[in-house]
C-alpha positions in Angstrom: -40.8 45.0 -10.8 -39.3 41.8 -12.1 -41.7 39.2 -13.5 -42.4 36.3 -11.1 -40.8 33.5 -13.0 -39.2 30.7 -11.1 -36.0 29.1 -12.4 -35.0 26.6 -13.6 -37.5 27.0 -16.5 -37.7 26.0 -20.1 -37.5 29.2 -22.3 -36.6 27.2 -25.4 -33.1 26.5 -26.5 -34.1 27.5 -30.1 -33.9 31.1 -28.9 -30.1 30.9 -28.3 -28.3 33.1 -30.8 -31.5 34.7 -31.8 -30.8 37.9 -33.9 -33.9 39.5 -32.3 -33.7 38.5 -28.6 -29.9 38.1 -28.3 -28.9 41.4 -26.8 -25.9 40.1 -24.9 -22.7 38.6 -26.5 -20.7 36.0 -24.7 -17.1 36.0 -26.1 -15.5 32.5 -26.2 -11.8 31.5 -26.3 -11.4 31.1 -30.0 -13.1 34.4 -30.9 -16.6 32.8 -31.3 -19.6 34.5 -29.9 -22.9 33.3 -28.5 -25.9 35.7 -28.4 -28.1 35.4 -25.4 -31.0 37.2 -23.9 -30.2 39.3 -20.9 -33.5 38.7 -19.1 -33.3 34.9 -19.4 -29.7 35.0 -18.1 -30.5 37.5 -15.4 -33.4 35.4 -14.1 -31.0 32.6 -13.5 -28.0 34.6 -12.3 -28.0 37.6 -10.0 -24.4 38.2 -11.0 -25.3 38.5 -14.7 -28.3 40.6 -13.7 -26.0 43.1 -12.0 -23.6 43.2 -14.9 -26.3 43.8 -17.5 -28.9 45.9 -15.5 -26.7 48.0 -13.3 -23.4 48.0 -15.1 -25.0 48.0 -18.5 -22.5 45.5 -20.0 -23.5 44.1 -23.3 -20.5 41.8 -23.7 -19.3 39.2 -21.2 -15.9 37.6 -21.5 -16.1 33.8 -21.1 -12.6 32.9 -22.2 -11.7 31.4 -18.8 -14.0 28.4 -19.7 -14.0 25.8 -22.4 -16.4 26.3 -25.3 -18.1 23.1 -24.4 -18.7 24.2 -20.9 -20.1 27.6 -22.0 -22.5 25.9 -24.5 -23.7 23.6 -21.6 -24.1 26.6 -19.3 -26.1 28.7 -21.8 -28.3 25.8 -22.8 -29.0 25.1 -19.1 -30.1 28.7 -18.5 -32.5 28.4 -21.4 -33.9 24.9 -20.7 -33.5 24.3 -17.0 -31.8 21.0 -17.8 -28.2 19.8 -18.0 -28.3 17.5 -21.0 -24.9 18.7 -22.2 -23.2 18.2 -18.8 -20.5 15.6 -19.1 -17.3 14.5 -17.3 -15.0 16.5 -19.5 -16.8 19.9 -19.1 -18.0 19.3 -15.5 -15.4 21.4 -13.7 -15.9 24.5 -15.8 -19.7 24.2 -15.7 -19.5 23.8 -11.9 -17.2 26.8 -11.7 -19.5 29.0 -13.8 -22.5 28.0 -11.6 -20.4 29.1 -8.6 -19.1 32.3 -10.2 -22.4 33.5 -11.5 -24.3 32.2 -8.5 -26.7 29.9 -10.3 -27.9 28.0 -7.2 -30.0 25.4 -8.9 -27.2 24.6 -11.4 -24.8 24.1 -8.5 -27.1 21.6 -7.0 -27.3 19.8 -10.3 -23.5 19.7 -10.5 -23.3 18.1 -7.0 -25.9 15.5 -8.1 -24.0 14.8 -11.3 -20.7 14.3 -9.4 -22.4 11.8 -7.1 -24.2 9.8 -9.8 -21.8 10.1 -12.8 -18.3 11.1 -11.7 -18.2 8.7 -8.8 -19.5 5.9 -10.9 -16.4 4.0 -12.0 -16.6 1.6 -14.9 -13.3 -0.2 -14.2 -12.5 1.0 -10.7 -9.1 2.0 -12.0 -6.6 4.4 -10.3 -7.1 6.9 -13.1 -10.9 7.0 -12.6 -10.6 7.4 -8.9 -7.9 10.0 -9.2 -10.0 12.0 -11.7 -12.9 12.1 -9.2 -10.5 13.0 -6.4 -8.9 15.8 -8.2 -12.2 17.4 -9.1 -13.1 17.3 -5.4 -9.7 18.6 -4.4 -9.8 21.6 -6.8 -13.3 22.5 -6.0 -12.4 22.6 -2.3 -9.3 24.6 -2.9 -10.4 27.1 -5.6 -14.1 27.4 -4.9 -14.2 26.6 -1.2 -16.8 23.8 -2.0 -16.3 21.2 0.7 -19.2 19.0 -0.3 -17.3 17.2 -3.2 -14.5 16.0 -0.9 -17.1 14.8 1.6 -19.0 12.9 -1.2 -15.7 11.4 -2.4 -14.8 10.2 1.1 -18.3 8.9 1.8 -19.0 7.1 -1.5 -15.6 5.7 -2.6 -15.1 2.5 -0.8 -11.5 1.5 0.1 -10.2 -1.3 2.1 -7.0 -0.6 4.0 -4.7 -2.0 1.3 -6.4 -0.2 -1.7 -6.5 3.1 0.3 -2.8 2.7 1.0 -2.1 2.0 -2.7 -4.1 4.9 -3.9 -2.6 7.5 -1.5 0.9 6.4 -2.2 0.3 7.0 -5.9 -1.7 10.2 -5.3 1.2 11.6 -3.2 4.0 10.4 -5.5 6.6 13.0 -6.2 5.8 14.5 -2.8 7.9 17.6 -3.1 6.0 18.8 -6.2 2.4 17.8 -5.4 0.1 20.8 -4.8 -0.7 21.4 -1.2 -4.4 20.8 -1.8 -3.5 17.2 -2.6 -2.0 16.9 0.9 -5.1 18.3 2.5 -7.3 16.0 0.4 -5.1 13.0 1.2 -5.6 13.7 4.9 -9.4 13.7 4.4 -9.3 10.4 2.4 -7.0 8.8 4.9 -9.4 9.7 7.7 -8.5 7.5 10.7 -5.8 5.6 8.8 -3.2 8.3 9.3 -0.5 5.7 9.4 -0.6 5.7 5.6 0.3 9.4 5.6 2.9 8.9 8.2 4.5 6.1 6.1 4.5 8.2 3.0 6.2 11.0 4.9 8.8 8.7 6.5 9.6 7.1 3.1 10.1 10.5 1.6 12.4 11.7 4.3 14.3 8.5 5.1 16.7 8.8 2.2 18.2 12.0 3.5 18.5 13.7 6.9 19.4 17.1 5.5 17.4 20.2 6.1 16.9 20.6 2.4 14.5 17.7 2.5 12.2 19.7 4.7 10.5 21.5 1.9 7.2 23.4 2.2 5.1 20.3 1.6 6.7 18.5 4.5 6.2 21.5 6.8 2.6 21.9 5.7 1.9 18.2 6.3 3.4 18.3 9.8 1.3 21.3 10.6 -1.9 19.8 9.3 -1.5 16.2 10.6 -4.0 15.4 13.4 -1.6 14.4 16.1 -4.3 13.3 18.5 -6.1 11.1 16.1 -2.9 9.6 14.7 -1.5 8.8 18.2 -4.8 7.3 19.4 -5.4 5.1 16.4 -1.9 3.9 15.4 0.3 4.5 18.5 3.3 2.5 17.4 3.5 4.0 13.9 3.0 7.5 15.5 5.9 7.0 17.9 8.1 5.7 15.0 7.4 9.0 13.2 8.1 11.1 16.3 11.3 9.3 17.0 12.3 9.6 13.3 11.7 13.3 13.3 13.6 13.7 16.5 16.5 11.9 15.0 16.5 14.1 12.0 16.4 17.2 14.2 19.4 16.0 16.1 21.4 15.0 12.9 20.6 18.3 11.1 22.7 20.8 12.9 22.1 23.3 10.1 18.3 23.0 10.2 16.6 26.3 9.6 14.5 27.9 12.3 11.2 27.1 10.5 12.1 23.4 10.4 13.2 23.3 14.0 10.0 25.2 15.0 7.7 22.9 13.0 9.3 19.6 14.3 9.4 20.9 17.9 5.8 22.0 17.7 4.8 18.6 16.3 6.5 16.7 19.1 5.1 19.2 21.7 1.6 18.6 20.4 2.1 14.9 21.0 3.3 15.5 24.6 0.5 17.9 25.3 -2.1 15.4 24.1 -0.5 12.7 26.1 -0.6 14.9 29.2 -4.3 15.8 28.5 -5.2 12.2 28.1 -3.5 11.3 31.3 -5.6 14.0 33.1 -8.7 12.6 31.5 -7.8 9.0 32.5 -7.3 7.8 28.9 -3.5 7.8 28.7 -1.5 5.1 27.1 -2.4 2.0 29.2 0.5 1.4 31.5 0.1 -1.5 33.8 0.2 0.6 37.0 -2.7 2.7 35.6 -5.2 -0.1 35.1 -7.5 -1.3 37.7 -10.7 -3.4 38.0 -9.4 -6.4 36.0 -10.1 -9.0 38.7 -8.9 -12.5 38.2 -12.4 -13.8 38.5 -13.4 -11.5 35.6 -16.5 -10.5 37.6 -16.3 -6.7 36.9 -17.9 -4.0 34.7 -16.4 -4.6 31.3 -16.6 -0.9 30.4 -14.4 0.1 33.3 -10.9 1.0 31.9 -9.4 2.5 35.0 -6.4 1.2 37.0 -5.3 -2.3 38.0 -4.9 -3.8 41.5 -1.6 -5.1 42.7 -3.0 -8.6 42.5 -3.9 -8.3 38.9 -0.6 -6.8 38.0 1.1 -10.0 39.2 -1.2 -12.1 37.0 -1.6 -10.1 33.8 1.0 -8.5 31.7 1.5 -6.7 28.4 2.9 -9.2 25.8 5.5 -8.1 23.2 4.2 -6.7 20.0 4.5 -8.8 16.8 6.5 -11.5 18.4 5.6 -15.2 18.9 6.0 -15.8 22.6 5.9 -19.4 23.8 3.5 -20.3 26.6 3.7 -23.7 28.2 0.3 -25.5 28.2 -1.2 -27.9 30.8 -2.7 -30.8 28.8 -5.2 -32.0 27.9 -7.0 -28.6 27.7 -5.2 -25.5 26.6 -6.9 -22.2 27.5 -5.5 -18.7 27.0 -7.0 -15.6 28.5 -6.3 -12.0 27.6 -8.0 -8.5 27.8 -8.3 -5.9 25.0 -8.7 -2.6 26.8 -10.3 -0.2 24.3 -7.5 0.7 21.9 -9.1 1.2 18.4 -9.3 -2.4 17.2 -9.6 -2.0 13.5 -7.2 -4.3 11.7 -5.6 -5.5 15.0 -4.7 -9.1 15.0 -4.3 -11.7 17.7 -2.9 -15.2 17.1 -2.3 -18.5 18.9 0.3 -20.9 17.5 -0.1 -24.5 18.4 2.8 -26.9 18.1 1.8 -30.6 17.7 4.0 -33.7 17.8 4.2 -35.2 14.3 2.5 -38.5 13.6 4.3 -41.6 12.4 4.9 -41.4 8.7 7.5 -42.6 6.2 9.3 -39.3 6.4 8.1 -37.9 9.8 8.6 -34.3 10.7 9.6 -33.4 14.3 6.5 -31.2 14.8 3.4 -30.0 13.0 2.3 -26.4 13.4 -1.2 -24.9 13.4 -2.4 -21.3 13.9 -5.6 -19.6 15.0 -5.6 -15.9 13.9 -8.4 -13.4 14.5 -8.6 -9.8 13.2 -11.0 -6.9 13.8 -12.6 -5.9 10.5 -15.1 -3.2 11.7 -15.0 -1.2 15.0 -18.6 -0.1 14.9 -20.2 -3.5 14.4 -17.4 -5.3 16.4 -16.9 -7.7 13.4 -13.9 -10.1 13.8 -12.9 -12.5 11.1 -10.6 -15.5 11.7 -9.0 -18.5 10.2 -7.8 -21.8 11.6 -4.8 -23.1 9.8 -5.5 -26.6 8.4 -9.3 -26.3 8.9 -10.2 -23.2 6.9 -8.6 -21.1 4.2 -5.8 -18.9 5.6 -7.5 -15.7 4.6 -9.4 -13.0 6.5 -12.9 -11.6 5.8 -14.2 -15.2 5.0 -15.0 -16.8 8.4 -16.4 -14.6 11.3 -16.8 -14.8 15.0 -20.4 -14.6 16.0 -22.0 -11.9 18.2 -18.8 -10.3 19.5 -19.9 -7.8 22.3 -19.3 -4.2 21.5 -17.9 -3.4 25.0 -14.9 -1.3 25.0 -13.0 -3.7 27.3 -13.2 -7.3 26.2 -12.1 -10.4 28.2 -11.2 -13.2 25.8 -10.7 -16.9 26.5 -9.5 -19.2 23.7 -9.8 -22.9 24.6 -8.6 -25.9 22.6 -9.9 -29.3 23.5 -9.6 -32.6 21.7 -12.7 -31.9 19.7 -13.3 -28.1 19.6 -11.7 -24.7 19.5 -13.8 -22.4 21.6 -13.6 -18.6 21.9 -15.6 -16.6 24.4 -15.7 -12.8 24.8 -17.1 -11.3 28.0 -18.8 -14.6 28.7 -20.4 -14.8 25.3 -19.4 -17.8 23.1 -18.4 -16.3 19.8 -16.9 -19.4 18.3 -17.3 -23.2 19.0 -15.5 -24.8 16.1 -15.9 -28.6 15.8 -12.7 -30.0 14.1 -14.6 -33.0 12.8 -17.6 -31.2 11.2 -16.9 -27.4 10.8 -13.8 -27.5 8.5 -13.9 -26.1 5.0 -14.2 -28.3 2.0 -10.8 -29.8 1.1 -9.5 -29.8 4.7 -11.1 -33.2 5.7 -7.7 -34.7 6.5 -5.5 -31.8 7.5 -7.9 -30.8 10.2 -7.4 -34.1 12.0 -4.2 -32.9 13.5 -6.1 -30.5 15.8 -7.7 -33.4 17.7 -4.3 -34.2 19.2 -2.7 -32.7 22.3 -0.2 -29.9 21.5 3.2 -29.6 23.0 3.3 -25.8 23.3 1.2 -22.7 22.6 2.6 -19.4 21.5 0.9 -16.0 21.6 1.2 -13.2 19.1 -0.5 -9.7 18.8 -0.2 -6.5 16.7 -1.5 -4.5 19.7 1.2 -2.1 20.7 -0.5 -1.5 24.0 -3.9 -2.0 25.8 -3.7 -5.8 25.7 -3.1 -7.8 28.8 -2.2 -11.5 28.6 -2.7 -13.8 31.6 0.8 -15.0 32.6 0.2 -18.8 32.3 -1.9 -21.0 30.1 -4.3 -23.1 32.2 
């Protein structure tokens, strides 16, 4: 019967290489040996227990691991601590803990990854790549998913830095290991447009079948079509159209390429049909109801639109300034956002003012109000008012934007204020005379004038309805 000793425990590291107790030899890479006690090692590892007790092995080959990692592993077995664990030997120590089934040491490795590996001194690409590669290899070789999860959870990217990192991480796409592709998909999470852009850039230089290497086929098979289509519909359709064009141009495309591209496109159509059956299809005007002109409706109803509303509301063009004629002295623009994932979506109004009298007068003076969704969960929207605040996002924020899926917005400019309401909640009431940023005391004064025209702009590819006329 085995003694009831719970590990980890401190058996004393001074007993390592003991000529009396060291009845097992660990053979290292360079021919060195470490003498260890079979009981101490067996108490920590059921695998070593089996090798020594049942298979009567007295020598264990450890040349798959670095000497530093073996030293750390052995000392940990003897002391119950991981004093010698460091970034350079971490992967091998974690691998040994996994191979020899030392459960408590595996937990220590997970903690070390979280507290030390993911602690970046300079927040440089190399540091982040180092941590990402550890997680990627652990997932691929050891089936340990927790490291990728920790990386995704604790490494904070904004959209720009995530895009920059993944572009570098997938550089030389044809030769990157497949595990990098899988890890990139996990890191991208909802921002699959980044992966789509990387793929398009790689393929765009050549339409030949030769470009469809194993990595391209693997990515197309792994890409979450439903998530990509729902979150970035315009970029998704660009990729689908691009792949369709390649398929048409490449008459000599091999069967595997044809099958993979066809399957990708069919998955898109299947999801679209499924969404339509569930009432969540791409928002075509004839499929939207309940958006009454009086705006007296349940804001979470995203069903279909009445004939009356269709004549008043319309889908504006994407990423184009569209001129709307105002009715002075108050300019008010109304629009609905209908539940499309809002993160990073932008909506803008462009006000054109007559120039004042000056020695070198300009014909017009232009000012913009732009707002952007920064966080879906908290419904955080930042904004800037050209000439009143700095023209940057994530600095000024709308206040208490409702979290309703369907939002009815009204942006109103008077001689004194710019007012924004969302579902009858005032989220901005900007006073041109008092609320401007420091340094904009004079430039903000142009806003108190009556403008000659208003233009509307949005990055919504769909699911935004603009009222036909400014009131």
